[in-house]
C-alpha positions as CSV (number, residue, x, y, z in Angstrom):
1,M,16.6,24.4,-53.1
2,R,16.0,22.4,-49.7
3,P,15.7,25.1,-47.6
4,L,13.4,27.0,-49.5
5,R,10.9,23.4,-49.7
6,I,11.3,23.1,-45.9
7,Y,10.0,27.0,-46.0
8,A,7.5,26.2,-48.3
9,V,5.8,23.5,-47.0
10,L,5.5,25.6,-43.4
11,C,3.8,28.0,-45.0
12,C,1.7,26.0,-46.5
13,S,0.9,23.6,-43.2
14,T,0.4,27.3,-41.0
15,A,-1.9,28.3,-43.7
16,C,-4.2,24.9,-43.5
17,L,-4.1,25.8,-39.3
18,A,-5.1,28.8,-40.0
19,L,-7.7,28.2,-42.4
20,A,-9.2,25.6,-40.6
21,G,-9.5,28.2,-36.8
22,C,-11.0,30.7,-39.1
23,S,-13.5,28.5,-40.9
24,F,-14.6,26.6,-37.1
25,Q,-18.3,28.2,-35.8
26,Y,-20.2,27.1,-32.8
27,P,-23.1,27.1,-34.2
28,Q,-26.1,26.9,-32.1
29,L,-29.9,24.9,-32.4
30,S,-32.4,26.0,-34.4
31,L,-35.7,26.9,-33.7
32,K,-36.6,24.0,-35.8
33,E,-33.9,21.6,-33.6
34,V,-34.8,22.9,-30.6
35,L,-38.7,22.6,-30.9
36,A,-38.2,18.9,-32.2
37,T,-36.2,17.9,-29.5
38,G,-38.4,18.8,-27.0
39,T,-41.7,17.7,-28.7
40,T,-39.9,14.7,-29.2
41,N,-38.9,14.3,-25.5
42,A,-42.1,15.1,-24.2
43,L,-43.7,12.0,-26.4
44,R,-41.2,10.0,-24.6
45,T,-41.1,10.1,-21.0
46,T,-44.5,8.3,-21.7
47,E,-44.2,6.1,-24.4
48,M,-44.3,2.4,-23.9
49,Q,-46.2,2.5,-20.9
50,E,-49.2,0.5,-20.2
51,P,-52.4,2.7,-19.9
52,I,-54.4,3.3,-17.0
53,T,-58.2,1.4,-17.6
54,S,-59.5,1.4,-14.4
55,A,-59.5,2.9,-10.7
56,V,-56.0,2.8,-9.7
57,T,-54.8,1.0,-6.2
58,L,-51.9,1.4,-3.8
59,H,-49.9,-1.1,-5.3
60,E,-50.8,-0.3,-9.0
61,A,-49.6,3.6,-7.6
62,L,-46.4,2.1,-6.4
63,A,-45.7,-0.4,-9.5
64,R,-46.4,2.9,-12.0
65,A,-44.0,4.5,-9.9
66,I,-41.4,1.8,-9.3
67,K,-41.9,1.0,-13.3
68,Y,-42.4,4.2,-14.8
69,N,-40.9,6.9,-12.6
70,L,-38.1,8.7,-14.3
71,D,-35.8,9.0,-11.4
72,Y,-35.6,5.3,-10.9
73,R,-34.8,4.7,-14.7
74,L,-31.8,7.3,-14.3
75,E,-30.5,5.4,-11.3
76,M,-31.2,2.3,-13.8
77,R,-28.9,3.5,-16.5
78,L,-26.7,4.8,-14.0
79,G,-25.6,1.6,-13.1
80,A,-25.5,0.0,-16.4
81,L,-23.0,2.0,-16.9
82,R,-21.0,1.8,-13.4
83,D,-20.7,-1.8,-14.9
84,A,-19.6,-0.4,-18.4
85,E,-16.9,1.1,-16.8
86,I,-16.3,-2.6,-14.8
87,Q,-16.4,-4.1,-18.3
88,Q,-13.9,-1.7,-19.4
89,A,-11.2,-1.8,-16.6
90,K,-11.3,-5.5,-17.0
91,A,-10.6,-5.4,-20.9
92,D,-7.9,-2.7,-19.6
93,M,-5.9,-5.7,-18.3
94,L,-5.5,-7.6,-21.2
95,P,-2.2,-7.5,-23.5
96,R,-2.0,-4.5,-26.2
97,L,-2.3,-6.2,-29.6
98,V,-1.7,-3.7,-32.3
99,A,-1.4,-4.5,-36.1
100,Q,-0.8,-1.5,-38.5
101,A,0.5,-1.3,-41.9
102,G,1.5,1.2,-44.8
103,F,3.5,2.5,-47.3
104,S,6.1,5.0,-48.3
105,E,7.6,6.6,-51.6
106,R,9.6,9.1,-53.4
107,N,10.3,10.8,-56.2
108,N,13.8,10.0,-56.8
109,D,16.6,7.0,-55.1
110,L,17.6,7.3,-51.3
111,V,21.2,7.6,-53.0
112,T,24.1,7.6,-49.8
113,S,27.6,7.3,-49.4
114,S,29.8,6.5,-46.6
115,L,32.9,7.9,-44.5
116,D,36.1,5.9,-43.5
117,I,36.7,7.3,-40.0
118,P,39.8,6.1,-39.4
119,T,41.6,8.0,-42.5
120,G,38.6,10.5,-43.2
121,I,38.4,9.3,-46.5
122,E,34.9,9.9,-48.2
123,F,33.3,6.9,-50.5
124,S,30.7,7.7,-52.9
125,P,29.9,4.8,-54.9
126,N,25.9,5.9,-55.3
127,T,24.5,3.1,-53.8
128,T,21.1,2.9,-52.0
129,S,19.1,0.0,-50.2
130,E,15.5,1.5,-50.5
131,P,13.3,1.4,-53.3
132,R,11.4,4.2,-54.6
133,Y,8.2,2.8,-53.1
134,Y,8.0,-0.3,-50.7
135,Q,4.7,-1.8,-48.6
136,S,5.6,-2.4,-45.1
137,G,3.4,-3.9,-41.4
138,D,3.7,-5.4,-38.6
139,V,1.4,-7.0,-35.4
140,T,2.9,-6.3,-32.3
141,T,1.4,-7.5,-28.6
142,S,2.5,-6.0,-25.2
143,W,1.9,-6.3,-21.9
144,D,2.8,-3.8,-19.3
145,M,2.9,-5.3,-15.4
146,L,2.3,-2.0,-14.2
147,D,-0.5,-1.3,-16.2
148,F,-2.1,-4.5,-15.3
149,A,-1.3,-4.2,-11.8
150,L,-3.4,-0.7,-11.8
151,S,-5.8,-1.7,-14.2
152,Y,-6.7,-4.1,-11.2
153,V,-6.7,-1.9,-8.8
154,R,-9.2,0.6,-11.0
155,A,-11.4,-2.1,-11.7
156,K,-11.9,-3.9,-7.9
157,Q,-12.9,0.7,-7.7
158,A,-15.0,0.7,-10.7
159,A,-17.1,-2.2,-9.1
160,D,-17.4,-0.2,-5.8
161,K,-19.0,2.6,-7.7
162,Y,-21.2,0.9,-9.0
163,L,-22.5,-1.0,-5.9
164,I,-22.6,2.9,-4.4
165,Q,-25.1,3.4,-7.5
166,Q,-27.4,-0.3,-6.7
167,E,-26.9,2.0,-2.7
168,M,-28.0,5.1,-4.5
169,K,-30.4,3.1,-6.3
170,R,-32.2,2.0,-3.2
171,K,-32.5,4.9,-1.7
172,V,-34.0,6.6,-4.6
173,I,-36.7,3.6,-4.6
174,E,-37.6,4.0,-1.2
175,R,-38.0,8.1,-1.9
176,I,-40.1,7.5,-4.2
177,V,-42.3,4.6,-2.6
178,E,-42.7,6.9,0.6
179,D,-43.5,9.5,-1.3
180,T,-46.0,7.2,-3.9
181,R,-48.0,6.3,-0.4
182,T,-48.3,9.6,0.9
183,A,-49.6,11.1,-2.6
184,Y,-51.9,8.3,-3.0
185,W,-53.9,8.6,0.3
186,R,-54.0,12.6,-0.3
187,A,-55.1,11.5,-3.6
188,V,-57.9,9.2,-1.7
189,S,-59.1,12.6,0.1
190,A,-59.1,14.0,-2.6
191,D,-61.8,11.7,-4.6
192,R,-64.1,12.1,-1.4
193,M,-64.1,15.3,-1.0
194,S,-63.7,16.9,-4.0
195,R,-67.6,16.4,-4.9
196,K,-68.4,17.5,-1.3
197,L,-66.9,20.2,-1.4
198,A,-67.7,21.5,-5.1
199,Q,-71.7,20.9,-3.7
200,L,-70.7,23.2,-1.2
201,N,-69.3,26.2,-2.4
202,E,-72.5,25.3,-4.5
203,R,-74.7,26.4,-1.7
204,V,-72.8,29.2,-0.3
205,R,-72.8,31.0,-3.5
206,H,-76.9,30.6,-3.4
207,A,-76.6,31.5,0.3
208,I,-74.1,34.9,-0.6
209,A,-76.8,35.7,-3.1
210,G,-79.7,35.5,-1.1
211,L,-78.1,37.4,1.3
212,H,-77.8,40.0,-1.4
213,Q,-81.3,40.4,-1.6
214,V,-81.8,40.4,2.0
215,Q,-79.6,43.4,1.9
216,Q,-81.6,45.0,-1.2
217,Q,-84.8,44.4,0.5
218,G,-83.7,45.9,3.7
219,A,-85.5,43.3,5.8
220,D,-82.2,42.8,8.1
221,A,-79.8,45.3,9.7
222,P,-77.2,46.1,6.9
223,L,-74.4,45.1,10.2
224,T,-75.5,41.9,10.4
225,A,-76.0,41.2,6.7
226,L,-72.7,42.0,5.9
227,A,-71.1,40.2,9.0
228,N,-73.3,36.9,8.0
229,E,-71.7,37.5,4.4
230,R,-68.1,37.6,5.5
231,E,-68.6,34.5,7.5
232,L,-70.0,32.7,4.3
233,V,-66.9,34.2,2.2
234,Q,-64.8,32.5,5.0
235,I,-66.3,29.5,4.6
236,Q,-65.6,29.5,0.8
237,R,-62.4,30.7,0.9
238,S,-61.8,27.7,2.9
239,A,-63.0,25.2,1.0
240,E,-61.5,26.4,-1.5
241,S,-58.3,26.5,0.2
242,L,-58.4,22.6,0.9
243,Q,-59.7,22.0,-2.6
244,H,-57.1,23.2,-4.1
245,E,-54.5,21.1,-1.9
246,L,-56.2,17.9,-2.5
247,N,-56.4,18.5,-6.3
248,L,-52.1,18.9,-5.7
249,A,-51.6,16.3,-4.3
250,K,-53.0,14.3,-7.4
251,A,-51.2,16.5,-9.4
252,Q,-48.1,14.8,-7.7
253,L,-49.2,11.1,-7.8
254,A,-49.6,11.1,-11.4
255,T,-45.9,12.9,-11.2
256,L,-45.0,9.7,-9.3
257,M,-46.5,7.3,-11.7
258,N,-45.2,9.1,-14.3
259,V,-48.4,9.4,-16.1
260,A,-48.7,12.5,-18.7
261,P,-50.0,15.9,-16.8
262,G,-53.9,16.2,-17.7
263,T,-54.5,12.5,-17.4
264,K,-57.7,11.8,-16.1
265,F,-57.9,9.0,-13.3
266,F,-58.9,7.9,-10.0
267,V,-58.0,6.1,-7.1
268,A,-59.4,2.8,-6.2
269,D,-59.7,2.9,-2.4
270,K,-62.3,5.0,-1.5
271,D,-62.2,5.0,3.0
272,P,-59.4,4.0,4.5
273,Q,-60.4,3.1,8.2
274,T,-57.4,1.0,9.2
275,A,-54.0,2.2,10.6
276,P,-51.5,0.5,8.1
277,A,-49.9,-2.0,9.7
278,V,-46.3,-0.9,11.5
279,I,-43.5,-3.2,12.6
280,D,-43.4,-3.9,15.7
281,L,-39.7,-4.1,17.0
282,S,-37.6,-2.7,20.1
283,A,-35.9,0.6,19.3
284,K,-32.6,-1.2,19.7
285,D,-33.6,-4.2,17.1
286,M,-34.7,-1.2,14.6
287,V,-31.3,0.6,14.8
288,A,-29.5,-2.6,14.6
289,E,-31.4,-3.4,11.6
290,A,-30.9,-0.2,9.7
291,I,-27.4,0.1,10.5
292,F,-27.4,-3.2,8.1
293,N,-29.7,-2.5,5.4
294,R,-29.2,1.5,5.4
295,P,-27.7,2.1,1.6
296,E,-26.2,5.5,2.9
297,I,-23.7,3.4,5.5
298,R,-22.9,1.0,2.7
299,E,-21.6,3.9,0.5
300,V,-19.4,5.3,2.5
301,A,-17.9,2.1,3.2
302,Y,-17.3,1.1,-0.2
303,E,-16.2,4.8,-0.7
304,K,-13.3,3.6,2.1
305,R,-12.5,1.2,-0.2
306,I,-11.9,3.0,-2.4
307,T,-10.3,5.6,-0.9
308,E,-7.6,2.6,0.1
309,G,-7.4,1.1,-3.3
310,E,-6.4,4.8,-4.1
311,A,-3.5,4.2,-1.8
312,T,-2.3,1.3,-3.3
313,A,-2.4,2.7,-6.8
314,A,-0.1,5.5,-5.4
315,I,2.3,2.4,-4.0
316,L,1.8,0.4,-7.4
317,E,2.8,3.9,-9.5
318,L,5.9,4.1,-7.8
319,I,6.9,0.5,-8.9
320,P,8.9,0.2,-12.1
321,S,7.0,-0.7,-15.1
322,I,8.3,-3.7,-17.0
323,K,6.8,-3.9,-20.5
324,D,7.6,-6.9,-23.2
325,Y,6.8,-6.8,-26.3
326,G,6.8,-9.1,-30.0
327,L,5.8,-8.9,-33.0
328,D,6.1,-10.5,-36.3
329,A,6.6,-8.0,-39.5
330,F,7.4,-7.6,-43.3
331,N,8.4,-5.2,-45.7
332,D,8.4,-5.8,-49.3
333,N,11.8,-3.8,-49.4
334,H,13.7,-6.2,-52.2
335,F,17.2,-4.5,-50.6
336,L,16.3,-6.6,-47.7
337,L,17.5,-10.2,-47.3
338,N,15.1,-11.5,-44.7
339,N,11.8,-9.4,-45.7
340,N,9.7,-11.3,-42.8
341,W,11.1,-11.7,-39.3
342,L,10.1,-11.7,-35.7
343,G,10.9,-9.4,-33.5
344,W,10.8,-9.0,-29.3
345,G,12.6,-7.8,-26.4
346,A,11.2,-6.3,-23.0
347,A,11.6,-2.8,-21.1
348,I,12.2,-1.1,-17.7
349,G,11.3,2.2,-16.9
350,G,9.5,4.8,-14.3
351,N,8.3,8.1,-13.7
352,L,10.3,9.2,-11.0
353,V,7.8,12.3,-10.4
354,K,5.7,9.9,-8.6
355,L,7.9,9.3,-5.9
356,A,8.3,13.3,-5.2
357,Q,4.7,13.2,-5.3
358,L,4.2,10.6,-3.2
359,P,4.0,12.3,0.0
360,E,1.4,15.0,-0.8
361,R,-1.0,11.8,-2.3
362,Q,-0.5,9.9,0.8
363,S,-1.7,12.9,2.5
364,W,-4.7,13.9,0.7
365,I,-5.7,10.0,1.0
366,A,-4.8,10.0,5.0
367,A,-7.3,13.4,5.0
368,E,-9.9,11.8,2.6
369,G,-10.0,8.1,5.2
370,A,-10.1,10.4,8.0
371,T,-13.3,12.6,6.4
372,L,-15.5,9.9,5.4
373,D,-14.3,8.0,9.2
374,Q,-16.0,11.6,10.2
375,R,-18.6,11.0,7.5
376,A,-19.1,6.9,8.7
377,L,-19.5,8.3,11.8
378,A,-21.8,11.4,11.0
379,T,-24.1,9.2,9.0
380,T,-24.6,6.5,11.5
381,M,-26.2,9.1,13.8
382,V,-28.5,9.9,11.6
383,V,-29.6,6.8,10.3
384,M,-30.1,5.8,14.4
385,T,-32.0,9.5,15.0
386,Q,-34.5,8.7,11.7
387,V,-34.9,5.4,13.7
388,F,-35.8,7.1,16.2
389,V,-37.7,10.3,14.9
390,S,-40.0,8.1,12.6
391,R,-41.3,5.8,15.7
392,T,-41.9,8.8,17.5
393,R,-43.5,10.6,14.7
394,Y,-45.0,7.7,14.1
395,R,-46.8,7.3,17.9
396,H,-47.6,11.0,17.7
397,I,-49.7,10.8,14.4
398,T,-51.3,7.6,15.9
399,D,-52.6,9.8,18.6
400,E,-53.7,12.8,15.8
401,L,-55.4,10.4,14.0
402,A,-57.2,9.1,16.7
403,S,-58.6,12.6,18.1
404,A,-59.4,13.4,13.9
405,R,-61.5,10.5,13.8
406,D,-63.4,11.6,16.9
407,Y,-63.7,15.3,16.3
408,A,-64.7,14.2,13.0
409,Q,-67.5,11.8,14.2
410,V,-68.7,14.4,17.0
411,Q,-69.3,17.3,14.6
412,S,-70.9,14.6,12.4
413,D,-73.4,14.2,14.8
414,L,-73.7,17.7,15.5
415,V,-74.4,18.4,11.2
416,D,-77.0,15.7,11.9
417,K,-78.8,17.5,14.9
418,L,-78.6,20.6,13.0
419,R,-80.0,19.1,9.7
420,A,-83.0,18.3,11.8
421,E,-83.5,21.3,12.7
422,A,-83.2,23.2,10.0
423,A,-85.8,21.1,8.6
424,A,-88.2,21.3,11.0
425,G,-87.2,25.7,10.5
426,T,-85.3,26.4,14.4
427,I,-81.8,27.3,12.7
428,G,-81.0,28.8,9.0
429,E,-79.4,28.2,6.5
430,Q,-75.8,29.6,7.0
431,T,-75.4,28.3,10.7
432,L,-76.5,24.8,8.6
433,I,-73.6,25.4,5.9
434,R,-71.0,26.4,8.9
435,E,-71.1,23.2,10.6
436,E,-71.0,21.2,7.4
437,M,-68.3,23.3,6.2
438,N,-66.4,22.1,9.6
439,L,-67.6,18.6,9.3
440,L,-65.5,18.7,5.7
441,V,-62.8,20.0,7.5
442,A,-62.7,17.8,10.4
443,E,-63.0,14.7,7.4
444,V,-60.4,16.5,5.3
445,E,-57.7,16.9,8.3
446,R,-59.2,13.2,9.4
447,D,-57.7,12.1,5.5
448,V,-54.8,14.1,5.4
449,T,-53.7,12.7,9.2
450,T,-54.7,9.0,7.7
451,A,-52.1,10.0,4.9
452,D,-49.7,11.8,7.0
453,L,-49.5,8.1,9.5
454,E,-49.0,6.0,6.1
455,N,-46.5,8.3,5.3
456,A,-44.7,7.7,8.9
457,S,-45.2,3.8,8.5
458,A,-43.5,3.9,5.3
459,N,-40.7,6.7,6.7
460,I,-40.3,3.9,9.4
461,I,-39.9,1.3,6.4
462,A,-37.1,3.6,4.7
463,S,-35.5,4.6,8.1
464,M,-34.8,0.7,8.3
465,G,-33.6,0.8,5.0
466,L,-35.8,-2.5,4.3
467,D,-36.4,-3.3,0.4
468,L,-40.3,-3.3,-1.0
469,Q,-38.6,-4.1,-4.5
470,P,-36.9,-7.5,-4.8
471,K,-34.0,-7.5,-6.0
472,D,-34.9,-10.5,-8.3
473,V,-37.5,-8.8,-9.8
474,D,-38.8,-8.5,-13.6
475,M,-39.4,-4.5,-14.6
476,T,-40.8,-6.2,-17.6
477,L,-43.5,-7.3,-16.0
478,S,-46.6,-6.0,-16.4
479,V,-48.2,-3.8,-14.0
480,R,-50.8,-5.9,-12.7
481,T,-48.4,-8.4,-11.8
482,L,-45.6,-5.8,-10.2
483,A,-48.7,-4.8,-7.8
484,N,-49.6,-8.3,-6.9
485,V,-45.5,-8.7,-6.0
486,L,-45.6,-5.4,-4.2
487,K,-48.4,-6.6,-2.4
488,E,-46.9,-10.0,-1.3
489,R,-44.3,-7.6,0.0
490,M,-46.0,-5.2,1.4
491,A,-48.0,-7.9,3.5
492,D,-44.1,-10.0,4.4
493,R,-43.0,-6.7,5.9
494,I,-42.7,-8.2,9.6
495,A,-41.1,-11.5,7.7
496,L,-38.3,-8.8,6.1
497,S,-37.9,-7.6,9.6
498,D,-37.4,-11.0,10.7
499,R,-35.1,-12.1,7.8
500,G,-33.1,-8.7,8.1
501,K,-32.5,-9.6,11.9
502,Y,-31.8,-13.2,10.9
503,L,-28.9,-11.6,8.3
504,M,-27.9,-9.3,11.1
505,E,-27.4,-12.6,13.3
506,I,-25.7,-13.7,10.2
507,E,-23.3,-11.0,10.3
508,K,-22.6,-11.6,13.9
509,E,-21.1,-14.6,12.8
510,K,-19.3,-13.9,9.9
511,E,-18.0,-11.1,12.1
512,Q,-17.7,-14.0,15.0
513,A,-15.9,-15.8,12.8
514,R,-13.5,-14.0,11.6
515,R,-12.8,-12.8,15.1
516,K,-11.8,-16.3,15.7
517,A,-9.8,-16.5,12.2
518,A,-7.9,-13.8,13.4
519,E,-7.8,-15.0,16.5
520,A,-6.6,-17.8,14.9
521,E,-4.5,-16.2,12.9
522,R,-2.9,-14.3,15.9
523,L,-2.1,-17.4,17.4
524,R,-0.5,-18.7,14.4
525,Q,1.5,-15.7,14.2
526,A,2.5,-15.7,17.9
527,E,3.9,-19.5,17.3
528,I,5.7,-18.8,14.5
529,A,7.2,-15.6,16.3
530,R,7.6,-18.4,19.4
531,V,9.3,-20.8,17.1
532,A,11.3,-18.0,15.5
533,A,12.4,-16.4,18.3
534,E,13.2,-19.6,19.7
535,A,15.3,-20.4,16.8
536,Q,16.7,-16.6,17.0
537,A,17.7,-17.2,20.6
538,V,19.7,-20.8,19.2
539,K,21.4,-18.6,16.9
540,D,21.9,-16.0,19.3
541,A,23.3,-18.3,21.7
542,E,25.8,-19.9,19.2
543,I,26.8,-16.7,18.2
544,A,26.9,-15.7,21.9
545,Q,29.4,-18.4,22.5
546,A,31.0,-17.8,18.8
547,R,31.7,-15.1,20.2
548,E,32.9,-15.3,24.1
549,E,35.4,-18.2,22.4
550,I,36.6,-15.0,20.0
551,R,36.6,-12.7,23.2
552,L,38.6,-16.0,25.1
553,A,40.9,-16.0,22.6
554,K,41.5,-12.5,22.7
555,V,42.1,-12.6,26.4
556,A,43.8,-15.1,26.2
557,A,46.0,-13.8,23.7
558,A,46.0,-10.2,26.2
559,Q,46.8,-12.2,29.1
560,E,50.0,-14.0,27.4
561,K,50.7,-10.5,26.0
562,A,49.8,-8.7,29.6
563,E,52.5,-11.6,30.6
564,T,55.3,-10.7,28.6
565,L,54.4,-7.0,28.7
566,R,54.3,-7.8,33.2
567,A,57.9,-9.9,32.7
568,A,59.4,-7.0,30.7
569,A,58.1,-4.2,33.5
570,A,59.3,-6.6,36.3
571,E,62.5,-6.0,34.6
572,A,62.5,-2.7,33.6
573,L,60.6,-2.1,37.1
574,R,64.0,-3.9,39.1
575,I,66.3,-2.3,36.8
576,K,64.8,0.6,38.0
577,Q,64.4,-0.1,41.8
578,E,68.0,-1.4,41.6
579,A,68.7,2.6,40.0
580,K,66.7,3.5,42.1
581,A,68.6,2.2,45.2
582,A,71.8,3.4,44.2
583,A,70.7,6.8,43.7
584,D,68.4,6.6,47.2
585,E,72.4,5.1,48.4
586,A,74.3,8.0,47.0
587,K,71.1,10.1,48.1
588,R,72.0,8.8,51.7
589,L,75.6,9.3,51.8
590,K,75.1,13.0,50.6
591,D,72.3,13.0,53.3
592,E,75.0,12.1,55.7
593,E,77.1,14.1,55.0
594,L,74.8,17.3,54.7
595,R,73.4,16.3,58.3
596,A,76.9,15.9,59.7
597,K,77.5,19.2,58.3
598,A,74.5,20.3,59.7
599,E,75.4,19.1,62.8
600,D,78.4,21.1,63.0
601,A,76.5,24.1,62.0
602,R,74.5,23.6,64.6
603,Q,76.3,22.7,67.3
604,H,78.6,25.5,66.4
605,A,75.0,27.9,66.4
606,A,74.0,26.3,69.7
607,E,77.8,27.2,71.1
608,V,77.3,31.0,69.6
609,A,74.0,31.1,70.6
610,I,74.6,29.9,74.2
611,A,77.6,32.4,74.1
612,K,75.4,35.1,72.9
613,K,73.0,34.3,75.6
614,E,75.7,34.4,78.5
615,A,77.1,37.3,76.9
616,Q,73.3,38.6,77.4
617,L,73.3,37.4,80.9
618,A,76.8,38.9,81.5
619,A,75.3,42.1,80.4
620,L,71.6,41.8,82.0
621,E,73.6,41.5,85.1
622,A,76.0,44.0,84.2
623,Q,72.9,45.8,84.2
624,R,71.5,44.8,87.2
625,A,74.2,45.6,89.0
626,A,74.4,49.0,86.9
627,K,71.1,49.6,88.1
628,L,71.7,48.4,91.7
629,E,74.8,50.6,91.9
630,A,73.1,53.4,90.6
631,A,70.1,52.8,92.9
632,R,72.6,53.2,95.4
633,L,74.2,56.0,93.8
634,K,70.8,58.0,94.1
635,A,69.7,56.7,97.2
636,E,72.9,58.1,98.8
637,A,72.8,61.5,97.1
638,V,69.0,61.5,97.9
639,K,70.8,61.4,101.3
640,A,73.2,64.1,100.8
641,R,70.8,66.2,99.5
642,D,68.3,66.0,102.3
643,D,71.1,66.6,104.5
644,A,71.8,69.8,102.8
645,K,68.2,70.6,102.9
646,R,68.5,70.7,106.6
647,A,72.0,72.7,106.2
648,R,70.1,75.0,104.3
649,H,67.4,74.8,106.9
650,D,69.1,75.1,109.8
651,A,71.6,77.7,107.7
652,L,68.5,79.8,106.8
653,L,66.9,79.5,110.5
654,A,70.3,81.5,111.4
655,R,70.0,84.1,109.1
656,K,66.6,84.9,110.3
657,A,67.8,85.0,113.4
658,G,71.1,87.2,112.7
659,K,68.8,90.0,110.2
660,A,66.8,89.8,114.2
661,A,70.2,90.8,116.1
662,G,70.1,93.9,113.7
663,S,72.7,93.4,111.4
664,S,71.6,94.1,108.2
665,N,75.0,95.6,106.8
666,A,76.6,92.1,106.8
667,W,77.7,89.6,104.1
668,T,75.6,87.5,102.9
669,D,76.4,83.9,102.7
670,P,75.0,82.9,99.4
671,W,75.7,79.1,100.6
672,Q,73.4,80.3,103.1
673,S,70.9,82.4,101.2
674,G,69.6,80.0,99.8
675,D,70.2,81.6,96.5
676,W,72.0,78.6,95.4
677,V,71.5,75.4,94.6
678,W,73.8,72.1,94.1
679,P,74.5,70.8,91.0
680,W,72.5,67.7,91.0
681,E,69.5,70.1,92.3
682,G,69.2,72.2,88.9
683,S,69.3,70.5,85.0
684,K,72.5,72.1,83.4
685,A,74.6,73.6,87.2
686,S,78.1,73.0,87.4
687,P,78.9,70.9,90.2
688,D,82.2,73.1,91.1
689,L,80.5,76.5,91.0
690,P,76.9,77.4,92.5
691,R,74.2,79.8,90.9
692,K,71.7,81.4,91.9
693,R,68.1,80.2,92.3
694,K,65.4,81.2,89.7
695,K,62.5,83.3,91.5
């Protein structure tokens, strides 16, 4: 049964959500609402404004622009919004105080049973500790230290945003003042030249009509008439263009003063002939004051402070949150023994994910800080450049205004001469109209250059960051009173500059004071460091002395241990030396015995060598004797051979002699014929038998 109830509740909830989603629509504004909103806004743009009852002066135009300009009102509202954010951030630092009350009711009793854990026996006494209907409530106050710290940082950031908005408001008012001055002097030129341009247009139309009559009568050549008509049409176009440009300047002035479109008004100044006053300062002083006053530089400085606060907030978010609370509660449950009670406690916790996100967040903060630093450098360079450009532009336009005035004066003198000649009938109407048009153009250019010079003067003031509007001015003042305040303010521009320099000197003195304080702090820190170093040196000396004593004790213990070891080593060395001496003695005896044996062997070897040498000498002697004997025998053999040869020779001679005697059949003695040789004359001959000599 219970699952069916749960299922039914879920189905009903799903159906309600589906119906709510299907019934939700995106209604557009109806035509009536759009028309009503647009009409209301159109009426509210100029409501609660003082009407223009007389000719508008420059200071009144500035007062109306400051008091009624919608852009400036928007900046004021944004400033109020930033101030509300500061108050809200301050309120976030307060403790939380939460009060709650309620009731609970059910259709049956909350009956419970219990289970004995050790025995596992379930008791079912059918008891309840809660009635079917009861009321409860409590008042809880809590305070979180982490929320307080973060709220404090956010409040400081909100204050910096408010200050940034104030600087933006200063920038807007500077722009409004600059544009209003330019538009006002262009409107002055429009009021001065509109009637003259209208009269000139009328005369041009009459001249063109006269040319048409001349062409119809044929009194002039067609080409000449067309050329004259072209020149007149060109003059008419130039006049209409100038009139249109001047009328736009007056409409722009009306917009800056937040005057309803189509409202007719006139300007009071008619002939600006004097150049506007300008602050006479060197370029270096102007740059110094611009760096001190310009809202752009202060805006970047405030944004740097906001980034530093973001870095502090990133560190604070890593700190565990410590939250304490206390409550006063009641419950009319009659089963409770105490229906009212006080409670308190504390809790600590932290978001570990923030710790993992810290490197990326610090990297982003560092990148934003580097970007702001580069932006500060670029802004400073832009400010310095604007100061120099505004000075150069003012001087250039001053020269242009002098040239425009000279040209207008020369053209005015020329027109006076031509009018006299036209009255005398010397020149025609067309020539006079052309030169009068040139005079109007010259006067308009002079007025436009005058307006540009006023704009250049205002641009110098804006480039230096000088505030035309007093900070303590009451915006509820009337337009006339506010115009008088601005008039005094504009007349005191030099004093403003001096005040700016004075503020710069104050800032320099503050900077010097900060440097002196920093130097004093550095000296104090150095003294603290020196004292700490001396204390650390004493501590290090004591520690070193204690370490030295410990070292000496260790050395003494080591020496004692070394002495013991040395004595044991000496005893062991003595025993080893005695053993070595005994071993050396045994070795010596053994070496002597070996040397004796070696000596005997050496003597025996020497005797053997001597005997061997004697045998060799004997053999050599025998060999020499044999060689001598052989040489002797060989000499004897050689001698015998020579004797034999001589004998054979003699025998041969005798045989030849016998042949000569004619005894051819006689027996030939082989020993005499020479066909035999002796054994020592041949290689293999027998010593007993002679053999026949080979041929």
